[in-house]
NULUM-787062 format. One record per residue (C-alpha): z, y, x; residue number from 0. Coordinates in steps of 0.001 Angstrom, whole numbers, plus 524288, in hexadecimal, padded with zeros to 5 digits. Each point is the difference from the previous one (the first is absolute). Example, Ala and Ser with C-alpha at 12.3 -4.5 7.8 and 13.67 -1.06 7.14 Angstrom:
BEGIN
{{81E78, 7EE6C, 8300C}, 0}
{{7FD6C, 80D70, 8055A}, 1}
END
This chain:
BEGIN
{{63210, 4127A, 9ECC5}, 0}
{{7F5CD, 808F6, 7F9A0}, 1}
{{809AD, 80747, 7F8D9}, 2}
{{802F2, 80D2C, 805C7}, 3}
{{80F5D, 8035F, 7FE0D}, 4}
{{80020, 80CCB, 7F792}, 5}
{{80939, 809B4, 806E5}, 6}
{{80D27, 80408, 7F8F9}, 7}
{{7FFA8, 80C8F, 7F792}, 8}
{{809D1, 80BB6, 80063}, 9}
{{8092B, 80273, 7F58B}, 10}
{{80094, 7F0C7, 7FC3E}, 11}
{{80D4B, 80158, 7F917}, 12}
{{7FA59, 801BE, 7F30E}, 13}
{{7F372, 7FBE2, 7F92D}, 14}
{{7FBAC, 8085E, 7F49B}, 15}
{{7F464, 7FCE1, 7F6DF}, 16}
{{7F4C1, 80902, 80282}, 17}
{{7FB9D, 808CE, 7F623}, 18}
{{7F662, 7FC79, 7F595}, 19}
{{7F5B7, 80778, 805FA}, 20}
{{8016C, 7FA6F, 80D1D}, 21}
{{7F3F4, 7F71C, 8027D}, 22}
{{80372, 7F0EE, 8015D}, 23}
{{80C1C, 80041, 80743}, 24}
{{80165, 7F5D4, 809B5}, 25}
{{8093E, 7F524, 7FEBA}, 26}
{{80845, 7FC0C, 80C57}, 27}
{{80440, 7F18B, 7FFAE}, 28}
{{809EC, 7FB9E, 80C17}, 29}
{{7FFDD, 7F1DE, 802E6}, 30}
{{8090E, 7F822, 8088A}, 31}
{{7FACA, 7F2DF, 80424}, 32}
{{801F6, 7F565, 80ADD}, 33}
{{7F39B, 7FFDD, 8072F}, 34}
{{7FAE6, 7F398, 7FAC7}, 35}
{{80174, 805AD, 7F315}, 36}
{{7FA6B, 80BD7, 802CA}, 37}
{{7F485, 7F894, 80691}, 38}
{{7FCA1, 7F8F3, 7F2F2}, 39}
{{80240, 80A4F, 7F53F}, 40}
{{7FD35, 80DBC, 807B0}, 41}
{{7F1AE, 7FB9B, 80015}, 42}
{{7F487, 8095F, 803B5}, 43}
{{7FA6A, 7FC18, 7F1A9}, 44}
{{80E09, 8063C, 7F94A}, 45}
{{7FFD7, 80B3A, 80907}, 46}
{{7F1A4, 8039C, 7FD61}, 47}
{{80262, 7FE88, 7EFED}, 48}
{{80CFB, 808A7, 801E0}, 49}
{{7F9DE, 80AD2, 80725}, 50}
{{7F559, 80067, 7F52B}, 51}
{{80A77, 7FFE5, 7F5DF}, 52}
{{80767, 80A02, 80547}, 53}
{{80A71, 7F7F2, 80701}, 54}
{{80561, 80166, 80CED}, 55}
{{8057A, 7F349, 80553}, 56}
{{80B01, 803F2, 80B36}, 57}
{{8068D, 7F72F, 808F8}, 58}
{{80F5A, 800E5, 7FF2C}, 59}
{{80525, 7FCB1, 80D5F}, 60}
{{80D55, 7F8EA, 7FC75}, 61}
{{8087D, 803DC, 80BCE}, 62}
{{7FC26, 80E80, 7FF1E}, 63}
{{806F0, 808BD, 7F4D7}, 64}
{{7F717, 7FFE0, 7F36C}, 65}
{{801E5, 80E2F, 7FD3E}, 66}
{{7F8FC, 802A3, 80CB1}, 67}
{{7F3B5, 7F889, 7FBE4}, 68}
{{7FD90, 805D8, 7F2E6}, 69}
{{7FFB4, 8047E, 7F5B0}, 70}
{{7FCA5, 7F57D, 7F77A}, 71}
{{7FDD6, 7FE04, 7F1EE}, 72}
{{8030F, 7F17E, 801AC}, 73}
{{804F7, 7F52C, 808EE}, 74}
{{7FC57, 7F217, 800EF}, 75}
{{80641, 7F78C, 8081D}, 76}
{{80300, 7F17E, 8036B}, 77}
{{80A11, 80102, 80ABD}, 78}
{{80C1A, 7F825, 8031B}, 79}
{{80C0D, 802FB, 805C4}, 80}
{{80D28, 809FA, 7FE0D}, 81}
{{7FB07, 80BA9, 807B3}, 82}
{{7F3B4, 8012C, 7F710}, 83}
{{805FB, 7FD98, 7F4D0}, 84}
{{809D8, 80AC2, 802C3}, 85}
{{7F608, 8099F, 805E3}, 86}
{{7F836, 7FE27, 7F1BF}, 87}
{{80CB0, 80150, 7F728}, 88}
{{8047C, 80D92, 80907}, 89}
{{7F131, 80442, 7FCDD}, 90}
{{80114, 7FC21, 7F276}, 91}
{{80C52, 807F3, 7FD07}, 92}
{{7FA27, 80C70, 80791}, 93}
{{7F353, 7FF2B, 7F9D1}, 94}
{{8012A, 7F987, 7F2ED}, 95}
{{7F291, 804D5, 7FBA2}, 96}
{{7F838, 7F6E3, 80969}, 97}
{{7FD9D, 7F2ED, 7F827}, 98}
{{804CF, 7F3FF, 808E2}, 99}
{{7F9ED, 7F3DC, 7FCC2}, 100}
{{8078C, 7F84E, 7FDAB}, 101}
{{80EE3, 80072, 803D5}, 102}
{{80615, 7F7CC, 80A0E}, 103}
{{80B21, 7FBAD, 7F8BC}, 104}
{{7F4F8, 7FA13, 7F50B}, 105}
{{7F811, 7FA10, 8094A}, 106}
{{80B00, 7F9A0, 807FA}, 107}
{{8020B, 7F6C2, 7F391}, 108}
{{7F2EE, 7F990, 80365}, 109}
{{804B0, 7FCD6, 80DA1}, 110}
{{809B1, 7F598, 7FBD3}, 111}
{{7F94D, 7F3B2, 7F887}, 112}
{{80D20, 7F9E5, 7FB03}, 113}
{{80034, 80DB0, 7F692}, 114}
{{7F28C, 803D6, 8007A}, 115}
{{7FA6D, 7F7F0, 7F3F1}, 116}
{{80CAD, 804C1, 7F6D0}, 117}
{{7F867, 80C30, 7FC0B}, 118}
{{7F6A3, 7F683, 7F851}, 119}
{{80B01, 7F88C, 7F8EE}, 120}
{{804B8, 80D4D, 7FC07}, 121}
{{7F3A9, 80404, 7F85A}, 122}
{{7FF71, 8013D, 7F21B}, 123}
{{7F1B0, 7FFBC, 7FA42}, 124}
{{7F991, 7FD73, 7F22D}, 125}
{{7FF15, 7F1D4, 7FE05}, 126}
{{7F058, 7FC12, 7FEA4}, 127}
{{7F858, 7F4AA, 8026B}, 128}
{{803C7, 7FFBB, 80FB6}, 129}
{{80C84, 7FE86, 805DF}, 130}
{{805A9, 8032E, 80CF9}, 131}
{{80AA2, 7FBDE, 80971}, 132}
{{80447, 7FD8B, 80DB0}, 133}
{{7FF30, 7F247, 8079E}, 134}
{{80D93, 7F864, 801CA}, 135}
{{804D7, 802DF, 80C99}, 136}
{{80C99, 7FED1, 80839}, 137}
{{80470, 807CC, 80D66}, 138}
{{8065D, 7F682, 8089B}, 139}
{{80889, 8055B, 80AD3}, 140}
{{80686, 7F2FF, 805FE}, 141}
{{7F729, 7F525, 8068A}, 142}
{{80822, 7F598, 7FC74}, 143}
{{7FC85, 8031D, 7F16D}, 144}
{{7F221, 7FAE8, 803B7}, 145}
{{804AB, 7F469, 805E7}, 146}
{{80828, 7FA6A, 7F574}, 147}
{{7F981, 7F3DF, 7FA34}, 148}
{{7FC20, 80659, 7F27B}, 149}
{{7FF46, 80D70, 8054F}, 150}
{{7F4C1, 80425, 7F658}, 151}
{{80676, 7FAE3, 7F3F2}, 152}
{{80C8D, 804D5, 8040C}, 153}
{{7F9F9, 80DF4, 80188}, 154}
{{7FA06, 7FEDA, 7F110}, 155}
{{7F198, 7FFA3, 8068C}, 156}
{{7F44B, 7F473, 7FFBD}, 157}
{{7F6DC, 7FEC9, 80A9B}, 158}
{{7F7AA, 805E5, 80422}, 159}
{{80530, 80D36, 80475}, 160}
{{7FC38, 80A72, 80810}, 161}
{{807FE, 8054E, 80A96}, 162}
{{7FF96, 80EB4, 80217}, 163}
{{80797, 8081D, 80926}, 164}
{{80D03, 807AB, 7FAB1}, 165}
{{7F9B8, 80CF9, 80547}, 166}
{{7F423, 8056B, 7FA2F}, 167}
{{7FF39, 80E29, 8094A}, 168}
{{7F2EC, 7FD3B, 80365}, 169}
{{80114, 7F98B, 80EA8}, 170}
{{7F68B, 7F480, 803CA}, 171}
{{80B15, 7F670, 7FE4D}, 172}
{{802D0, 80550, 7F11A}, 173}
{{7F337, 7FB0A, 7FC87}, 174}
{{80239, 7F1F3, 8059D}, 175}
{{800C7, 7F563, 7F423}, 176}
{{7FF3B, 7F25C, 7FF54}, 177}
{{7FDFF, 7F4F1, 7F50C}, 178}
{{80BBD, 7F5A1, 80075}, 179}
{{7FAAF, 7F3C1, 7F9E7}, 180}
{{80CA9, 7F7BC, 80099}, 181}
{{80D7A, 7FE1B, 8068C}, 182}
{{7F973, 7FE0E, 80DD6}, 183}
{{7FAAD, 80F01, 8001E}, 184}
{{80C73, 8049A, 7F9DA}, 185}
{{8080E, 7FACC, 80B30}, 186}
{{7F679, 8082E, 80A9A}, 187}
{{80251, 80D7F, 7F95A}, 188}
{{80794, 809C5, 80663}, 189}
{{80A37, 80809, 7F726}, 190}
{{801C8, 80923, 7FAC8}, 191}
{{7F38C, 7FCAB, 7F7CC}, 192}
{{7FBE2, 80322, 7F188}, 193}
{{7FA4B, 7F44B, 7F933}, 194}
{{7F679, 8018D, 7F4BE}, 195}
{{7FADD, 7F483, 7F7D2}, 196}
{{7F14D, 7FEF4, 8026A}, 197}
{{7F827, 8002F, 7F25E}, 198}
{{7F352, 7FA87, 7FF4E}, 199}
{{7F7CB, 80C18, 7FCA4}, 200}
{{7F0DC, 7FB5C, 8013A}, 201}
{{7FF91, 805A9, 80DB2}, 202}
{{7FF10, 80DFB, 7FAC0}, 203}
{{8071E, 80C05, 801A9}, 204}
{{80077, 80B5A, 7F9ED}, 205}
{{802A8, 80CFC, 80811}, 206}
{{803AB, 80CBB, 7F6E7}, 207}
{{7FE52, 80C66, 807FB}, 208}
{{80785, 80BC5, 7FB6C}, 209}
{{7FDC9, 80E38, 803BE}, 210}
{{807C7, 807EC, 7F58C}, 211}
{{7F826, 7FF14, 7F3F1}, 212}
{{7F536, 7F827, 805AD}, 213}
{{800CF, 7F236, 7FF66}, 214}
{{7F750, 7F35F, 8041C}, 215}
{{7FF80, 7F256, 7FF8B}, 216}
{{7F9B7, 7F8E5, 80968}, 217}
{{7FC89, 7F08D, 801F9}, 218}
{{80278, 7FA5C, 80CBE}, 219}
{{8009A, 7F220, 8048A}, 220}
{{80CA2, 7F985, 801C1}, 221}
{{80772, 7F2CA, 804BE}, 222}
{{7F83F, 7F4D9, 7F8B7}, 223}
{{808AE, 7F872, 7F617}, 224}
{{807CC, 7F3C5, 8058F}, 225}
{{7FD78, 7F319, 7F9D9}, 226}
{{80B28, 7F7A4, 7FD75}, 227}
{{7FA4B, 7F514, 80A42}, 228}
{{802F2, 80A64, 80A8F}, 229}
{{80C2D, 80333, 7FBDC}, 230}
{{8061A, 7F338, 7FE1A}, 231}
{{7FAB9, 7FC41, 80DD3}, 232}
{{80D7B, 7FDDB, 807E5}, 233}
{{7F965, 7FD25, 80DD3}, 234}
{{7FACA, 80DCB, 800BB}, 235}
{{80843, 809DE, 8087C}, 236}
{{8009C, 806CF, 7F3D0}, 237}
{{7FEB0, 80EE5, 80522}, 238}
{{7F2EE, 806FF, 80014}, 239}
{{7FE14, 80DAB, 803C0}, 240}
{{7F739, 8091E, 7F662}, 241}
{{7F5F2, 80123, 80C2B}, 242}
{{7FFE7, 7F0FE, 80103}, 243}
{{7FD72, 7FF2F, 7F18D}, 244}
{{7F555, 80AF5, 800FD}, 245}
{{7F8CE, 7F8A7, 80942}, 246}
{{7FFAB, 7F329, 7FA8E}, 247}
{{7FC02, 805BE, 7F285}, 248}
{{7F53B, 8066F, 80822}, 249}
{{7FBB4, 7F3FD, 805A9}, 250}
{{7FFD2, 7F830, 7F578}, 251}
{{7FD66, 807F1, 7F386}, 252}
{{7FB5C, 80D0F, 802C1}, 253}
{{7F5B2, 7FFF2, 7F547}, 254}
{{807F3, 7FA51, 7F60D}, 255}
{{80A53, 80834, 801C6}, 256}
{{7F808, 80B5F, 80015}, 257}
{{7F9A3, 7FBD3, 7F4BD}, 258}
{{80E09, 7FEAC, 7F89A}, 259}
{{803BD, 80DC2, 802E2}, 260}
{{7F20A, 8041B, 7FA55}, 261}
{{80120, 7F881, 7F3A0}, 262}
{{80EF6, 80410, 7FDC1}, 263}
{{8013A, 809B9, 7F537}, 264}
{{80932, 80BDA, 80316}, 265}
{{80BC8, 802D6, 7F82C}, 266}
{{7FE3C, 808FE, 7F3DA}, 267}
{{7FE4C, 80E0D, 80581}, 268}
{{80965, 80573, 7F449}, 269}
{{809E9, 7F549, 805DA}, 270}
{{7FFCB, 803B3, 80D38}, 271}
{{7FF36, 80E99, 7FE81}, 272}
{{80D4A, 7FEDC, 7F891}, 273}
{{80515, 7F6E3, 809A1}, 274}
{{7FC8A, 80961, 80B1C}, 275}
{{80501, 80C38, 7F957}, 276}
{{80CE9, 7F977, 7FD88}, 277}
{{800FD, 7FC68, 80E38}, 278}
{{7FDF3, 80E38, 804CC}, 279}
{{809AF, 8050D, 7F5D6}, 280}
{{80A34, 7F6AB, 803A2}, 281}
{{7FEB7, 800EE, 80DCB}, 282}
{{7FCF4, 80E0A, 802FB}, 283}
{{7F36F, 7FE21, 8081C}, 284}
{{7F38F, 80502, 7FEE9}, 285}
{{7F8B0, 7F8EF, 80B29}, 286}
{{80164, 7F15B, 7FE38}, 287}
{{7F9C0, 7F2E4, 7FD4A}, 288}
{{8046C, 7F296, 7FA3A}, 289}
{{7FB46, 7F1EE, 800B6}, 290}
{{7FE79, 7F8A7, 7F42B}, 291}
{{7FC57, 7F233, 7FB5E}, 292}
{{7FC44, 7F9C9, 7F396}, 293}
{{80890, 7F334, 7FE19}, 294}
{{7F868, 7F405, 8009E}, 295}
{{80810, 7F9B6, 7F54C}, 296}
{{7FF42, 80B53, 7F645}, 297}
{{7F325, 8085F, 801AB}, 298}
{{806B0, 80BCF, 7F99A}, 299}
{{80C40, 80002, 807E0}, 300}
{{80067, 8085C, 80BE0}, 301}
{{80780, 800CE, 80BC4}, 302}
{{80236, 80B9E, 8098C}, 303}
{{80310, 7F9DF, 80E0A}, 304}
{{8002B, 80CF8, 808F0}, 305}
{{7FFED, 80DB2, 80095}, 306}
{{7FB08, 807FF, 80A08}, 307}
{{801EF, 80E89, 8028C}, 308}
{{7F4B5, 80821, 8057C}, 309}
{{7F78C, 7F3B0, 8010A}, 310}
{{7F1B5, 7FFE0, 80553}, 311}
{{7F963, 808A4, 7F869}, 312}
{{7F43C, 8008A, 807AE}, 313}
{{7FC40, 7F1C7, 7FB5E}, 314}
{{7FEC0, 804CF, 7F296}, 315}
{{7F218, 80595, 7FCEC}, 316}
{{7FDD0, 80EA4, 80031}, 317}
{{80D81, 80143, 804D5}, 318}
{{7FCFB, 80E08, 80454}, 319}
{{7FD12, 805B2, 7F3AD}, 320}
{{80BC0, 7F978, 7F9B1}, 321}
{{80A48, 803C7, 80963}, 322}
{{7F94B, 80E58, 8019F}, 323}
{{801B5, 800C7, 7F0F2}, 324}
{{80DA3, 7FC4C, 800FE}, 325}
{{802FC, 809C9, 80930}, 326}
{{7FA01, 80A61, 7F809}, 327}
{{80608, 7FC8A, 7F433}, 328}
{{80DA5, 7FFC1, 80684}, 329}
{{7FE27, 80DEF, 806A2}, 330}
{{7F9EB, 805EB, 7F2D6}, 331}
{{80A95, 7FBCE, 7F783}, 332}
{{80A02, 80477, 80AB6}, 333}
{{7FA4E, 80DF1, 7FF5D}, 334}
{{7FEBA, 7FFED, 7F0EB}, 335}
{{80E74, 7FC7D, 7FFF9}, 336}
{{80260, 80B6E, 80982}, 337}
{{7F892, 809D5, 7F7EA}, 338}
{{8069F, 7FC4B, 7F2FA}, 339}
{{80E7E, 80185, 806F5}, 340}
{{7FB0F, 80D54, 804D1}, 341}
{{7FAB2, 80474, 7F35C}, 342}
{{80B8A, 7F9FF, 7F8EF}, 343}
{{808D0, 8076D, 80957}, 344}
{{7F901, 80CC6, 7FDCA}, 345}
{{80191, 7FD3F, 7F148}, 346}
{{80D93, 7FFD8, 800FD}, 347}
{{801F4, 80B2F, 8081D}, 348}
{{7F6A5, 807E4, 7F704}, 349}
{{8088D, 7FD01, 7F388}, 350}
{{80CB0, 802D4, 806A5}, 351}
{{7FBB4, 80D2F, 80277}, 352}
{{7FC68, 80283, 7F140}, 353}
{{80CEA, 7FA13, 7FC2D}, 354}
{{807A5, 80A75, 806E3}, 355}
{{7F7B8, 80B9E, 7F8FA}, 356}
{{80236, 7FAF2, 7F44E}, 357}
{{80F7D, 7FF33, 80257}, 358}
END
């Protein structure tokens, strides 16, 4: 790894803003990421761009006390486990002026697909031409439920459905998904499982990236629409993994699907921005993305199908400048707030002395 680890600086108990006369203070951003996440996110291009902008990226070893590895202006993380959460909580209590992106308790709400999309249903946005919602979905805990003759109807769903793992904590297994076309496929699933109705959407998905105030919507190729003929073919096994579907689409209709994605109009910018801001405020998160599709039955209706914390920003154009701008904005706001509190404290103290003289 080309990144050199910066040595801890003494007296890390407090981080005070530098005086206005000090030349361009460095911003110290600590990061605690899994090896795989670090490899994809902390790239040479990000390190170089950050360094040029006065930002130092400092690796945090999760097994060592955080205080010994600072000081930090801000900490970003994507680690799992009780020990890490407890250490981060204790550090936040002892160092309240260090910004932690984001609170573990807020992140954990996205780790369970049973509740993940509830935040979308709680949003209240001004009514425009566009509507939004989530696909109909159910969680099944018992295998017997899937073996019933009219299981899908009893669940209040319609084929096809997407089968997703309940846990969404980031492991390889949590990303495995399948498309269920008929009862044959339903019987092959293992519980617990989340079943989400598949909605034809023209083979295009919109990925909306959020980094603080920054919001960007990009188009990606998605699963192809499911025809009635394929849906009604009861002779098939009725269960296809996403990798099987992607390979099939690539072999048969690569040019057509790519063309469809290029031709597809993105959602209106104002709508995407309002939806992203609403989710940001409701979840209390600043680094996330969400996947959205346009309902093939209603061109003005959009469905949020997934939300991810700290996604693969490196896939986004110019991610280096976006993330460095985000770091600088976070630290600048923190330092300005600290200066404001100090000046307010000085004004209160000064006012108190004047009152005593006038008694």
